[in-house]
Every structure is written in structure tokens, then in C-alpha cells.
C-alpha positions in Angstrom: 150.6 117.6 96.0 153.7 115.5 95.2 157.3 116.4 96.3 160.2 116.1 93.9 160.9 112.5 94.9 157.5 111.4 93.8 156.1 111.0 97.3 152.9 112.6 98.4 153.4 115.8 100.5 151.7 116.4 103.8 149.2 119.3 103.6 150.8 122.7 104.3 149.7 124.4 107.5 147.9 127.6 107.0 150.0 130.7 107.6 149.0 133.1 110.4 146.8 135.9 109.4 148.6 138.7 107.6 148.7 142.0 109.6 149.2 145.5 108.4 150.3 148.7 110.2 147.7 151.3 110.9 149.0 154.7 112.2 146.7 157.6 112.9 148.3 161.0 113.3 146.4 163.7 115.0 147.7 166.7 113.2 146.5 170.4 113.0 143.9 172.2 115.1 143.9 170.3 118.4 144.0 172.4 121.6 143.6 170.6 125.0 141.1 168.2 123.4 139.7 164.8 124.5 140.0 162.4 121.7 138.7 158.8 121.3 139.2 156.4 118.5 137.4 153.1 117.9 138.4 150.5 115.3 135.5 148.3 114.1 133.5 149.3 117.1 136.2 148.6 119.7 137.9 151.3 121.8 141.5 151.7 120.5 142.7 155.1 121.7 141.6 157.6 124.3 143.5 160.6 125.5 142.7 164.0 127.2 144.6 167.2 126.7 145.7 166.5 123.1 147.3 169.7 121.6 149.0 170.3 118.3 152.7 171.2 118.6 152.7 174.1 116.2 156.2 173.7 114.9 155.6 170.1 114.1 152.0 170.2 113.0 151.4 167.1 115.0 149.5 166.5 118.3 149.7 162.8 118.9 149.7 159.4 117.1 148.4 155.9 117.6 149.8 152.8 115.9 148.4 149.3 115.8 148.3 146.1 113.7 145.2 145.4 111.7 143.9 142.4 109.7 143.2 142.7 106.0 139.5 143.5 105.1 136.9 146.1 106.0 138.0 148.7 108.5 135.7 151.2 110.3 137.4 154.0 112.2 135.2 156.2 114.5 136.9 159.4 115.5 135.5 161.6 118.3 136.8 164.9 119.7 134.6 165.0 122.8 135.5 168.5 123.9 134.2 169.9 120.6 131.4 167.4 119.9 133.0 166.5 116.6 132.7 163.0 115.1 133.8 161.4 111.9 133.6 157.8 110.6 136.1 156.5 108.0 135.3 153.3 106.2 138.2 151.7 104.3 139.4 148.4 103.0 142.7 147.4 104.6 145.0 146.0 101.9 148.4 147.2 103.2 150.0 149.6 105.6 147.9 152.7 106.1 148.7 156.1 107.5 145.9 158.5 108.3 146.3 162.1 109.2 143.4 163.8 111.1 143.0 167.6 111.6 140.4 169.9 113.0 139.5 172.7 110.5 136.9 175.0 111.8 134.1 172.9 113.1 135.0 169.7 111.1 137.3 166.8 111.3 139.1 166.2 108.0 141.4 163.3 107.2 143.8 162.1 104.5 145.0 158.5 103.9 148.5 157.6 102.7 150.5 154.5 102.1 153.7 156.0 103.6 154.2 157.6 107.0 153.8 161.4 107.2 157.0 163.3 107.7 157.4 165.7 110.6 160.4 168.0 111.2 
């Protein structure tokens, strides 16, 4: 590549890997539960006694930086023997809400943070 003065440019150094925000909110249905989260097979969050604050609709949250590309999220509520795997493509900031409904883990994915009062 040539600069504006007609001289050959030096190669541009590669930019550091782009990173996105991943936030997982544990929302409704948690009551003194032990929760573990793995990202791409690696432990990322583990906590005991997770309980939903009924007025907020939120129990806990976990935030980290992630690289673009395939993302596998393994959720486990050990106290209830519940498991769920979420497979996504990270292309921007992601906000995931996880709730316990009956005997299932359910989740929703958003591109903006969830609001709590």
C-alpha cells in the first residue's frame, strides 16, 4: 500500500481481537440453588445459595468478555439436577436471561441489558 506522498507504507499491525460483553442474568425461580456456568467447556461461574429477589425478578448475574465466534454455554442448577446447553454465534454484546419454570431451565437472548427496578 502507498501513502499520500507516493512512498510505500509499512504493513499495518493486526488489531487485537475484538471482544464483546456477555452478561447472564439468573432471573425467576431460584431458591437457595447451587448454579454453575461453563463457557466453551471452561468453568466461568459457580455459586451456592442463589435466590431470586422477588421484587426485582433477579437472583444474580455474571458478566465477562467474549471473542467473536461460536459460543457454547452450559448451565447447571445442581440442587435441582437441571441442565441446559445454549449454542450461539457471538457477533456483538449479548444479554441472556435464565429462569427456572417448573422442572425446566428457560432462557431468552437480547442485544440490550435487561431492566430491573
